[in-house]
ZABA-998272 format. One record per residue (C-alpha): residue number from 0; residue in one letter; x, y negated, z negated. Coordinates in Angstrom, 2 decimals, always signed. Layout:
ZABA-998272
+-----+-----+---------+---------+---------+
:   n : res :       x :       y :       z :
+-----+-----+---------+---------+---------+
: NUM :   a :       X :       Y :       Z :
...
+-----+-----+---------+---------+---------+
***
This chain:
ZABA-998272
+-----+-----+---------+---------+---------+
:   n : res :       x :       y :       z :
+-----+-----+---------+---------+---------+
:   0 :   m :  -57.44 :   +6.46 :   +8.62 :
:   1 :   n :  -59.56 :   +3.38 :   +9.85 :
:   2 :   e :  -58.97 :   +2.38 :  +13.36 :
:   3 :   d :  -56.86 :   -0.68 :  +12.57 :
:   4 :   t :  -54.55 :   +1.51 :  +11.52 :
:   5 :   v :  -54.43 :   +4.10 :  +14.50 :
:   6 :   m :  -54.24 :   +0.76 :  +16.41 :
:   7 :   k :  -51.00 :   -0.37 :  +14.65 :
:   8 :   h :  -49.56 :   +3.20 :  +14.80 :
:   9 :   r :  -50.33 :   +3.25 :  +18.77 :
:  10 :   k :  -48.76 :   -0.11 :  +19.19 :
:  11 :   f :  -45.50 :   +1.34 :  +16.96 :
:  12 :   f :  -45.19 :   +4.25 :  +19.14 :
:  13 :   f :  -45.20 :   +2.49 :  +22.22 :
:  14 :   a :  -43.00 :   -0.06 :  +20.95 :
:  15 :   l :  -40.37 :   +2.53 :  +19.93 :
:  16 :   l :  -40.86 :   +4.44 :  +23.41 :
:  17 :   l :  -40.30 :   +1.57 :  +25.52 :
:  18 :   a :  -37.24 :   +0.86 :  +23.54 :
:  19 :   l :  -35.98 :   +4.22 :  +23.82 :
:  20 :   l :  -36.58 :   +3.98 :  +27.56 :
:  21 :   l :  -34.61 :   +0.49 :  +27.90 :
:  22 :   c :  -31.89 :   +2.03 :  +26.26 :
:  23 :   a :  -31.77 :   +5.25 :  +28.54 :
:  24 :   c :  -32.02 :   +2.90 :  +31.70 :
:  25 :   g :  -28.72 :   +0.45 :  +29.96 :
:  26 :   q :  -26.69 :   +3.88 :  +30.12 :
:  27 :   q :  -27.70 :   +5.13 :  +33.17 :
:  28 :   d :  -25.14 :   +6.44 :  +35.76 :
:  29 :   p :  -24.89 :   +3.85 :  +38.78 :
:  30 :   e :  -25.48 :   +6.74 :  +40.95 :
:  31 :   q :  -28.41 :   +8.30 :  +39.50 :
:  32 :   r :  -30.57 :   +4.90 :  +39.60 :
:  33 :   d :  -32.95 :   +3.63 :  +42.40 :
:  34 :   p :  -30.86 :   +2.98 :  +45.54 :
:  35 :   e :  -32.20 :   -0.26 :  +45.42 :
:  36 :   y :  -31.12 :   -1.42 :  +41.98 :
:  37 :   r :  -27.88 :   +0.69 :  +42.52 :
:  38 :   d :  -25.09 :   -1.81 :  +43.63 :
:  39 :   l :  -26.26 :   -4.17 :  +40.57 :
:  40 :   p :  -24.14 :   -4.50 :  +37.59 :
:  41 :   l :  -25.05 :   -2.93 :  +34.20 :
:  42 :   e :  -25.13 :   -5.42 :  +31.48 :
:  43 :   p :  -22.18 :   -4.93 :  +29.05 :
:  44 :   y :  -22.41 :   -3.25 :  +25.83 :
:  45 :   t :  -21.85 :   -5.55 :  +22.94 :
:  46 :   p :  -21.58 :   -3.70 :  +19.49 :
:  47 :   p :  -23.21 :   -5.72 :  +16.76 :
:  48 :   a :  -21.13 :   -7.22 :  +14.94 :
:  49 :   i :  -20.21 :   -5.18 :  +11.13 :
:  50 :   s :  -20.49 :   -6.85 :   +7.48 :
:  51 :   w :  -17.28 :   -8.20 :   +6.01 :
:  52 :   n :  -17.88 :   -5.64 :   +2.94 :
:  53 :   d :  -18.15 :   -2.73 :   +5.14 :
:  54 :   v :  -14.60 :   -3.45 :   +6.68 :
:  55 :   q :  -12.04 :   -0.72 :   +6.00 :
:  56 :   w :   -8.74 :   -2.76 :   +6.17 :
:  57 :   d :   -6.60 :   +0.70 :   +6.25 :
:  58 :   e :   -3.55 :   -0.09 :   +7.87 :
:  59 :   h :   -0.63 :   -2.82 :   +6.44 :
:  60 :   l :   +1.71 :   -5.00 :   +7.92 :
:  61 :   e :   +5.41 :   -3.54 :   +6.18 :
:  62 :   l :   +7.02 :   -6.36 :   +4.42 :
:  63 :   e :  +10.73 :   -5.58 :   +2.52 :
:  64 :   y :  +11.05 :   -8.65 :   +0.75 :
:  65 :   a :   +8.52 :  -11.31 :   +1.15 :
:  66 :   q :   +5.53 :  -11.49 :   -1.48 :
:  67 :   m :   +4.04 :  -14.69 :   -0.71 :
:  68 :   f :   +1.98 :  -13.01 :   +2.24 :
:  69 :   s :   +0.52 :  -10.02 :   +3.50 :
:  70 :   v :   -1.01 :   -8.98 :   +6.42 :
:  71 :   d :   -3.87 :   -5.89 :   +6.78 :
:  72 :   y :   -5.30 :   -4.35 :  +10.07 :
:  73 :   s :   -8.70 :   -2.99 :  +10.85 :
:  74 :   g :   -8.63 :   -2.54 :  +14.67 :
:  75 :   n :   -7.90 :   -5.54 :  +16.26 :
:  76 :   f :   -8.77 :   -7.68 :  +13.67 :
:  77 :   k :   -6.20 :   -9.10 :  +11.18 :
:  78 :   r :   -6.31 :  -10.30 :   +7.64 :
:  79 :   i :   -3.73 :  -12.42 :   +6.41 :
:  80 :   t :   -3.45 :  -13.26 :   +2.77 :
:  81 :   i :   -1.25 :  -16.38 :   +1.70 :
:  82 :   d :   -1.35 :  -17.49 :   -1.90 :
:  83 :   q :   -5.17 :  -15.96 :   -2.51 :
:  84 :   n :   -6.13 :  -18.27 :   +0.64 :
:  85 :   v :   -7.06 :  -15.43 :   +3.16 :
:  86 :   y :   -7.55 :  -15.88 :   +6.74 :
:  87 :   v :   -8.94 :  -13.55 :   +9.44 :
:  88 :   l :   -7.50 :  -13.51 :  +13.08 :
:  89 :   v :  -10.00 :  -12.60 :  +15.51 :
:  90 :   p :   -9.05 :  -11.22 :  +18.97 :
:  91 :   e :  -10.30 :  -13.61 :  +21.95 :
:  92 :   e :  -13.37 :  -11.81 :  +22.93 :
:  93 :   g :  -14.15 :  -10.22 :  +19.33 :
:  94 :   l :  -17.13 :  -10.72 :  +17.63 :
:  95 :   p :  -16.99 :  -12.85 :  +13.72 :
:  96 :   f :  -18.12 :  -10.40 :  +10.79 :
:  97 :   l :  -21.48 :  -10.68 :   +9.32 :
:  98 :   d :  -21.61 :  -12.47 :   +5.60 :
:  99 :   m :  -18.35 :  -13.95 :   +5.68 :
: 100 :   p :  -17.42 :  -15.80 :   +2.77 :
: 101 :   e :  -16.80 :  -19.16 :   +2.82 :
: 102 :   d :  -13.65 :  -19.52 :   +1.78 :
: 103 :   v :  -12.21 :  -16.67 :   +4.39 :
: 104 :   t :  -10.62 :  -18.75 :   +7.36 :
: 105 :   v :  -11.31 :  -17.78 :  +10.72 :
: 106 :   l :   -8.45 :  -18.06 :  +13.02 :
: 107 :   r :   -9.06 :  -17.26 :  +16.66 :
: 108 :   q :   -6.58 :  -15.69 :  +19.39 :
: 109 :   p :   -4.86 :  -17.13 :  +21.49 :
: 110 :   l :   -3.18 :  -20.03 :  +18.99 :
: 111 :   q :   -1.81 :  -22.25 :  +21.86 :
: 112 :   n :   -2.15 :  -25.88 :  +20.48 :
: 113 :   i :   -0.97 :  -26.01 :  +17.42 :
: 114 :   y :   -0.86 :  -29.11 :  +15.12 :
: 115 :   l :   +2.29 :  -28.24 :  +13.21 :
: 116 :   q :   +3.58 :  -30.15 :   +9.99 :
: 117 :   a :   +5.92 :  -27.67 :   +8.22 :
: 118 :   t :   +8.74 :  -28.36 :  +10.10 :
: 119 :   a :  +10.49 :  -24.76 :   +8.36 :
: 120 :   a :   +8.01 :  -22.85 :  +10.82 :
: 121 :   m :   +9.01 :  -24.20 :  +14.18 :
: 122 :   d :  +12.33 :  -22.13 :  +13.90 :
: 123 :   c :  +10.12 :  -18.99 :  +13.59 :
: 124 :   f :   +8.38 :  -20.20 :  +17.20 :
: 125 :   r :  +11.79 :  -20.84 :  +18.74 :
: 126 :   q :  +12.96 :  -17.31 :  +18.09 :
: 127 :   l :   +9.82 :  -16.41 :  +19.57 :
: 128 :   d :   +9.96 :  -17.87 :  +22.45 :
: 129 :   a :   +6.59 :  -20.08 :  +21.81 :
: 130 :   i :   +7.66 :  -23.40 :  +21.03 :
: 131 :   d :   +5.09 :  -24.02 :  +24.23 :
: 132 :   a :   +2.04 :  -23.05 :  +21.16 :
: 133 :   v :   +2.95 :  -26.37 :  +20.07 :
: 134 :   t :   +1.26 :  -29.29 :  +21.45 :
: 135 :   l :   +1.34 :  -31.53 :  +18.00 :
: 136 :   s :   +3.93 :  -32.91 :  +15.79 :
: 137 :   g :   +3.87 :  -33.80 :  +12.43 :
: 138 :   t :   +7.59 :  -35.10 :  +12.70 :
: 139 :   q :   +8.88 :  -37.65 :  +15.43 :
: 140 :   a :  +11.25 :  -36.61 :  +17.97 :
: 141 :   e :  +14.12 :  -38.12 :  +15.93 :
: 142 :   g :  +13.48 :  -36.38 :  +13.04 :
: 143 :   w :  +13.72 :  -32.76 :  +14.41 :
: 144 :   y :  +17.20 :  -31.13 :  +14.32 :
: 145 :   i :  +15.81 :  -28.15 :  +16.27 :
: 146 :   e :  +16.69 :  -29.09 :  +19.73 :
: 147 :   e :  +14.10 :  -27.45 :  +21.82 :
: 148 :   a :  +11.46 :  -29.07 :  +19.60 :
: 149 :   r :  +13.21 :  -32.32 :  +20.49 :
: 150 :   e :  +13.34 :  -31.63 :  +24.02 :
: 151 :   a :   +9.64 :  -30.73 :  +24.28 :
: 152 :   m :   +8.61 :  -33.84 :  +22.53 :
: 153 :   e :  +10.85 :  -36.09 :  +24.81 :
: 154 :   e :   +9.27 :  -34.19 :  +27.96 :
: 155 :   g :   +5.85 :  -34.79 :  +26.53 :
: 156 :   k :   +5.06 :  -31.01 :  +26.37 :
: 157 :   m :   +4.57 :  -32.18 :  +22.42 :
: 158 :   v :   +3.31 :  -35.06 :  +20.77 :
: 159 :   f :   +3.18 :  -37.04 :  +17.54 :
: 160 :   a :   -0.29 :  -36.49 :  +15.74 :
: 161 :   g :   +0.33 :  -38.56 :  +12.64 :
: 162 :   k :   +2.32 :  -37.59 :   +9.58 :
: 163 :   y :   +0.83 :  -34.63 :   +6.97 :
: 164 :   s :   -1.14 :  -37.77 :   +5.19 :
: 165 :   a :   -2.10 :  -39.78 :   +7.96 :
: 166 :   p :   -2.80 :  -37.33 :  +11.23 :
: 167 :   d :   -4.67 :  -38.92 :  +14.53 :
: 168 :   y :   -7.80 :  -36.93 :  +14.18 :
: 169 :   e :   -8.84 :  -38.47 :  +17.50 :
: 170 :   l :   -5.62 :  -37.14 :  +19.41 :
: 171 :   i :   -5.97 :  -34.05 :  +17.74 :
: 172 :   l :   -9.18 :  -33.12 :  +18.64 :
: 173 :   s :   -8.89 :  -33.98 :  +22.23 :
: 174 :   k :   -6.07 :  -31.79 :  +22.41 :
: 175 :   n :   -8.82 :  -28.89 :  +21.54 :
: 176 :   c :   -6.43 :  -28.04 :  +18.46 :
: 177 :   d :   -6.82 :  -24.39 :  +17.31 :
: 178 :   l :   -4.88 :  -24.47 :  +13.75 :
: 179 :   a :   -3.11 :  -26.96 :  +11.82 :
: 180 :   l :   -0.10 :  -25.47 :  +10.32 :
: 181 :   e :   +0.67 :  -27.43 :   +7.09 :
: 182 :   s :   +3.07 :  -27.35 :   +4.54 :
: 183 :   t :   +2.57 :  -27.39 :   +0.49 :
: 184 :   m :   +2.72 :  -30.95 :   +0.94 :
: 185 :   i :   -0.72 :  -31.22 :   +2.26 :
: 186 :   y :   -2.03 :  -30.56 :   -1.53 :
: 187 :   h :   -0.81 :  -34.12 :   -2.31 :
: 188 :   n :   -3.60 :  -35.23 :   +0.69 :
: 189 :   p :   -6.35 :  -32.82 :   -0.15 :
: 190 :   e :   -8.67 :  -35.26 :   +1.82 :
: 191 :   v :   -6.68 :  -34.72 :   +5.12 :
: 192 :   k :   -7.31 :  -30.90 :   +4.71 :
: 193 :   e :  -10.55 :  -31.26 :   +4.38 :
: 194 :   q :  -11.19 :  -33.73 :   +7.22 :
: 195 :   l :   -9.18 :  -31.23 :   +9.67 :
: 196 :   e :  -11.88 :  -28.64 :   +8.43 :
: 197 :   r :  -14.81 :  -30.34 :   +9.12 :
: 198 :   c :  -13.21 :  -30.86 :  +12.11 :
: 199 :   g :  -13.42 :  -27.60 :  +12.94 :
: 200 :   i :   -9.62 :  -27.01 :  +12.58 :
: 201 :   p :   -8.70 :  -24.49 :  +10.08 :
: 202 :   v :   -5.66 :  -24.93 :   +8.22 :
: 203 :   l :   -3.03 :  -22.93 :   +7.11 :
: 204 :   v :   -0.57 :  -23.92 :   +4.30 :
: 205 :   e :   +3.06 :  -22.43 :   +5.03 :
: 206 :   r :   +4.66 :  -21.27 :   +2.15 :
: 207 :   s :   +8.11 :  -19.57 :   +3.03 :
: 208 :   s :  +10.05 :  -21.69 :   +0.90 :
: 209 :   y :   +8.49 :  -20.65 :   -2.01 :
: 210 :   e :  +10.10 :  -16.85 :   -1.43 :
: 211 :   s :  +12.11 :  -16.46 :   -4.27 :
: 212 :   h :  +14.67 :  -13.98 :   -1.99 :
: 213 :   p :  +16.05 :  -15.46 :   +0.93 :
: 214 :   l :  +15.62 :  -12.38 :   +2.84 :
: 215 :   g :  +12.09 :  -12.64 :   +2.29 :
: 216 :   r :  +12.19 :  -16.34 :   +3.52 :
: 217 :   m :  +13.69 :  -15.31 :   +6.89 :
: 218 :   e :  +10.88 :  -12.13 :   +6.75 :
: 219 :   w :   +8.30 :  -14.74 :   +7.59 :
: 220 :   i :   +9.09 :  -14.73 :  +10.99 :
: 221 :   k :   +6.81 :  -11.81 :  +11.00 :
: 222 :   l :   +3.32 :  -13.55 :  +10.27 :
: 223 :   y :   +4.22 :  -15.82 :  +13.00 :
: 224 :   g :   +4.45 :  -13.07 :  +15.38 :
: 225 :   v :   +1.08 :  -11.62 :  +14.04 :
: 226 :   l :   -0.38 :  -15.13 :  +14.45 :
: 227 :   l :   +1.31 :  -15.12 :  +18.32 :
: 228 :   g :   +0.64 :  -11.47 :  +19.25 :
: 229 :   k :   +4.38 :  -11.17 :  +19.22 :
: 230 :   e :   +4.94 :   -8.23 :  +15.98 :
: 231 :   s :   +7.29 :   -6.24 :  +18.06 :
: 232 :   e :   +9.48 :   -9.03 :  +18.81 :
: 233 :   a :   +9.43 :  -10.65 :  +15.39 :
: 234 :   a :  +10.32 :   -6.92 :  +13.72 :
: 235 :   a :  +12.92 :   -6.76 :  +16.35 :
: 236 :   y :  +14.45 :   -9.91 :  +15.61 :
: 237 :   y :  +14.22 :   -9.59 :  +11.74 :
: 238 :   d :  +15.96 :   -5.92 :  +12.35 :
: 239 :   r :  +18.81 :   -7.45 :  +13.96 :
: 240 :   q :  +19.19 :  -10.13 :  +11.62 :
: 241 :   l :  +19.45 :   -7.38 :   +8.75 :
: 242 :   e :  +22.29 :   -5.53 :  +10.62 :
: 243 :   q :  +24.38 :   -8.60 :  +10.87 :
: 244 :   l :  +24.29 :   -8.99 :   +7.27 :
: 245 :   a :  +24.94 :   -5.27 :   +6.50 :
: 246 :   p :  +28.29 :   -5.58 :   +6.05 :
: 247 :   v :  +28.19 :   -8.48 :   +3.60 :
: 248 :   l :  +25.45 :   -7.09 :   +1.77 :
: 249 :   e :  +27.50 :   -4.19 :   +0.80 :
: 250 :   q :  +30.93 :   -5.66 :   -0.42 :
: 251 :   e :  +31.08 :   -6.13 :   -4.15 :
: 252 :   n :  +30.74 :   -9.51 :   -5.72 :
: 253 :   t :  +33.72 :  -11.45 :   -5.92 :
: 254 :   g :  +32.81 :  -13.23 :   -9.28 :
: 255 :   k :  +33.25 :  -16.85 :   -7.88 :
: 256 :   t :  +31.16 :  -19.63 :   -9.02 :
: 257 :   v :  +29.27 :  -22.02 :   -6.58 :
: 258 :   a :  +27.72 :  -24.99 :   -7.42 :
: 259 :   f :  +24.93 :  -26.38 :   -4.73 :
: 260 :   f :  +23.72 :  -30.12 :   -5.51 :
: 261 :   a :  +23.24 :  -33.79 :   -4.41 :
: 262 :   v :  +23.91 :  -36.98 :   -6.24 :
: 263 :   n :  +20.54 :  -39.05 :   -6.35 :
: 264 :   s :  +20.68 :  -42.85 :   -5.83 :
: 265 :   n :  +20.16 :  -43.06 :   -9.73 :
: 266 :   g :  +23.07 :  -41.08 :  -10.71 :
: 267 :   s :  +21.36 :  -37.98 :  -11.48 :
: 268 :   v :  +21.76 :  -34.55 :   -9.72 :
: 269 :   t :  +19.44 :  -32.33 :   -7.66 :
: 270 :   v :  +20.26 :  -28.77 :   -8.20 :
: 271 :   r :  +18.48 :  -25.58 :   -7.17 :
: 272 :   k :  +16.55 :  -23.44 :   -9.83 :
: 273 :   s :  +17.87 :  -20.42 :  -10.66 :
: 274 :   g :  +14.93 :  -18.04 :   -9.29 :
: 275 :   d :  +15.61 :  -20.29 :   -5.52 :
: 276 :   y :  +16.50 :  -18.55 :   -2.75 :
: 277 :   i :  +19.67 :  -20.43 :   -2.31 :
: 278 :   a :  +20.65 :  -19.38 :   -5.94 :
: 279 :   k :  +19.79 :  -15.60 :   -4.49 :
: 280 :   a :  +21.64 :  -16.53 :   -1.31 :
: 281 :   i :  +24.83 :  -17.72 :   -3.20 :
: 282 :   d :  +24.30 :  -14.07 :   -5.18 :
: 283 :   l :  +24.03 :  -12.02 :   -1.98 :
: 284 :   a :  +27.18 :  -13.81 :   -0.21 :
: 285 :   g :  +29.21 :  -12.33 :   -2.73 :
: 286 :   g :  +29.22 :  -15.52 :   -5.39 :
: 287 :   v :  +27.90 :  -16.62 :   -8.72 :
: 288 :   y :  +25.38 :  -19.50 :   -8.89 :
: 289 :   v :  +26.36 :  -21.29 :  -11.79 :
: 290 :   f :  +23.04 :  -22.45 :  -13.24 :
: 291 :   q :  +21.99 :  -18.50 :  -14.12 :
: 292 :   d :  +19.39 :  -19.63 :  -16.16 :
: 293 :   l :  +17.98 :  -22.95 :  -15.12 :
: 294 :   t :  +14.12 :  -22.81 :  -15.03 :
: 295 :   e :  +11.31 :  -25.29 :  -15.39 :
: 296 :   e :   +7.76 :  -23.93 :  -16.16 :
: 297 :   e :   +6.16 :  -27.37 :  -15.22 :
: 298 :   n :   +5.82 :  -27.19 :  -11.59 :
: 299 :   a :   +6.23 :  -24.46 :   -8.45 :
: 300 :   l :   +9.15 :  -26.87 :   -7.31 :
: 301 :   s :  +12.35 :  -25.09 :   -6.21 :
: 302 :   t :  +14.70 :  -27.88 :   -7.12 :
: 303 :   m :  +15.08 :  -30.26 :  -10.23 :
: 304 :   n :  +17.43 :  -33.05 :  -11.22 :
: 305 :   i :  +19.38 :  -33.39 :  -14.62 :
: 306 :   q :  +21.88 :  -35.69 :  -15.83 :
: 307 :   m :  +25.34 :  -35.87 :  -14.33 :
: 308 :   e :  +26.74 :  -34.66 :  -17.87 :
: 309 :   t :  +24.48 :  -31.56 :  -17.68 :
: 310 :   f :  +26.26 :  -31.10 :  -14.24 :
: 311 :   y :  +29.50 :  -31.84 :  -15.47 :
: 312 :   d :  +29.36 :  -29.34 :  -18.07 :
: 313 :   a :  +28.05 :  -26.60 :  -16.00 :
: 314 :   a :  +29.89 :  -26.93 :  -12.63 :
: 315 :   r :  +33.32 :  -28.76 :  -13.35 :
: 316 :   d :  +35.32 :  -25.33 :  -13.43 :
: 317 :   a :  +33.09 :  -24.20 :  -10.37 :
: 318 :   d :  +35.40 :  -22.32 :   -7.70 :
: 319 :   v :  +33.61 :  -24.20 :   -4.87 :
: 320 :   l :  +31.22 :  -26.76 :   -4.69 :
: 321 :   i :  +28.08 :  -27.07 :   -1.76 :
: 322 :   y :  +26.66 :  -30.85 :   -1.30 :
: 323 :   n :  +23.26 :  -30.34 :   -0.04 :
: 324 :   s :  +23.00 :  -33.21 :   +2.47 :
: 325 :   a :  +19.03 :  -32.12 :   +3.12 :
: 326 :   i :  +17.98 :  -34.82 :   +0.81 :
: 327 :   d :  +21.15 :  -37.02 :   +1.17 :
: 328 :   a :  +23.58 :  -38.83 :   +3.69 :
: 329 :   n :  +25.98 :  -35.93 :   +5.20 :
: 330 :   l :  +29.00 :  -36.63 :   +3.85 :
: 331 :   e :  +32.88 :  -35.78 :   +5.86 :
: 332 :   t :  +34.98 :  -36.69 :   +3.06 :
: 333 :   i :  +35.91 :  -36.43 :   -0.59 :
: 334 :   e :  +36.33 :  -39.92 :   -0.90 :
: 335 :   q :  +32.67 :  -40.26 :   +0.09 :
: 336 :   l :  +31.66 :  -37.57 :   -2.56 :
: 337 :   i :  +33.49 :  -39.30 :   -5.32 :
: 338 :   a :  +32.11 :  -42.43 :   -4.15 :
: 339 :   k :  +28.31 :  -40.65 :   -5.46 :
: 340 :   s :  +29.89 :  -40.41 :   -8.86 :
: 341 :   a :  +32.95 :  -40.81 :  -10.26 :
: 342 :   p :  +33.21 :  -38.00 :  -12.49 :
: 343 :   l :  +33.20 :  -35.47 :   -9.72 :
: 344 :   a :  +36.86 :  -36.31 :   -9.37 :
: 345 :   d :  +37.66 :  -34.39 :  -12.36 :
: 346 :   f :  +35.69 :  -31.25 :  -10.56 :
: 347 :   r :  +38.30 :  -28.68 :  -10.15 :
: 348 :   a :  +36.98 :  -27.68 :   -6.71 :
: 349 :   v :  +37.22 :  -30.88 :   -5.61 :
: 350 :   q :  +41.13 :  -31.23 :   -6.52 :
: 351 :   e :  +41.62 :  -28.12 :   -4.60 :
: 352 :   g :  +39.72 :  -28.77 :   -1.68 :
: 353 :   k :  +37.31 :  -26.74 :   -1.94 :
: 354 :   v :  +34.11 :  -28.72 :   -1.41 :
: 355 :   w :  +31.68 :  -27.77 :   +1.67 :
: 356 :   c :  +28.60 :  -29.87 :   +3.02 :
: 357 :   t :  +25.46 :  -28.62 :   +4.60 :
: 358 :   g :  +24.12 :  -29.89 :   +7.85 :
: 359 :   k :  +20.96 :  -31.61 :   +8.39 :
: 360 :   s :  +19.63 :  -28.75 :  +10.57 :
: 361 :   m :  +19.87 :  -26.05 :   +7.92 :
: 362 :   f :  +16.38 :  -26.19 :   +6.08 :
: 363 :   q :  +14.76 :  -26.90 :   +9.35 :
: 364 :   e :  +16.45 :  -23.22 :  +10.90 :
: 365 :   s :  +14.57 :  -21.49 :   +8.24 :
: 366 :   q :  +15.55 :  -18.36 :  +10.33 :
: 367 :   a :  +19.01 :  -19.31 :   +9.74 :
: 368 :   v :  +18.98 :  -17.78 :   +6.35 :
: 369 :   g :  +21.58 :  -14.62 :   +7.60 :
: 370 :   d :  +23.81 :  -17.27 :   +9.03 :
: 371 :   i :  +23.99 :  -19.11 :   +5.76 :
: 372 :   i :  +24.76 :  -16.27 :   +3.41 :
: 373 :   l :  +27.45 :  -15.51 :   +6.20 :
: 374 :   d :  +28.73 :  -19.21 :   +5.50 :
: 375 :   i :  +28.82 :  -18.44 :   +1.93 :
: 376 :   n :  +30.53 :  -15.44 :   +2.08 :
: 377 :   a :  +33.53 :  -16.67 :   +4.63 :
: 378 :   i :  +34.23 :  -19.74 :   +1.83 :
: 379 :   l :  +34.13 :  -17.39 :   -0.84 :
: 380 :   s :  +37.15 :  -15.70 :   +0.67 :
: 381 :   d :  +41.07 :  -16.00 :   -0.34 :
: 382 :   e :  +41.69 :  -18.03 :   +3.01 :
: 383 :   i :  +39.90 :  -21.10 :   +3.65 :
: 384 :   p :  +37.79 :  -20.65 :   +7.06 :
: 385 :   s :  +37.87 :  -23.34 :   +9.78 :
: 386 :   d :  +34.73 :  -25.77 :  +10.62 :
: 387 :   e :  +34.16 :  -23.85 :  +13.89 :
: 388 :   d :  +33.91 :  -20.55 :  +12.34 :
: 389 :   l :  +30.85 :  -21.28 :  +10.32 :
: 390 :   h :  +27.40 :  -22.14 :  +11.49 :
: 391 :   y :  +25.96 :  -24.71 :   +8.93 :
: 392 :   l :  +28.74 :  -26.15 :   +6.40 :
: 393 :   h :  +31.62 :  -27.92 :   +6.79 :
: 394 :   r :  +34.57 :  -29.02 :   +4.60 :
: 395 :   l :  +35.03 :  -32.09 :   +3.09 :
: 396 :   t :  +38.62 :  -33.39 :   +3.83 :
+-----+-----+---------+---------+---------+
***
């Protein structure tokens, strides 16, 4: 062994010995330390970050109906998957993983300055008593049918930061926004999503309305419980809703047919596809949706437009009509309905006075699915309920 090699080995040995001594000192009991330094605090031990590929996601959020998202746990870290988009929720003091894939979005708790474009999500924040986490709105105050959201804007606790296609980037950045919660409309303006991400703002796209089962849509409150650190509150709320629905879900189907629709200005009719959660809600309430086989493969939308002639043939003899005011004006009378399209006067439900209209708030109040099912069940009964007994429907007179 030559002299250079010996010197290298000696240097390595002394470096190793020094490292071991320093490590031992770092873990020393304060009482065993030199009295001169005993009162000085020890440096906190910070565990090294681990590789993303080595993480064991061995616990999972239990879901009964929701299919559009999942949550996996590894210690205090949470992996959220929504339609193949992956997010990792990191604790406030947590370290990011090594070798993070570029397509994984990091969300850091607490989330307390959210820019909310997905109006259906606001009801989850309300039910979890967390509206104060939303400080930026993509909807003007007058566009909110959720009272708490409108009041927050009127009081200045929540401010308008531009609609989904034209956000106010300067305002959003000045508010230290930590999450942009978008609807799928953002995919029509991909440059907006890209710009938000370039600004360092993570973007999460909400897809609860794509759940085919109404209780799956309601179960999205569990996702917001995860994001807000309120898992137990979200689970408790969901369980209460299921308990309230239990008597209705146990009933036999009435066999009564229901049409859910709106008339467009060009005379066509917008209806829900047979796989939509509204169609399933009618079924759970004890009815039969008139369009049992209405599908359209060209797009993933939950609605489609058909000609009045097609609607006439399918729904003329329906037992009940429900007019969807969410995409049209709110109706109060049968006369207003017929003014939309004269052939509706021939419908049996119109002639028998069994026509109801939804309230404007129904679709913003996404956690109202249970009440919607209860309303539909009530109007399918032999005795016509009063409007005071309903939550989101009122009868046309």
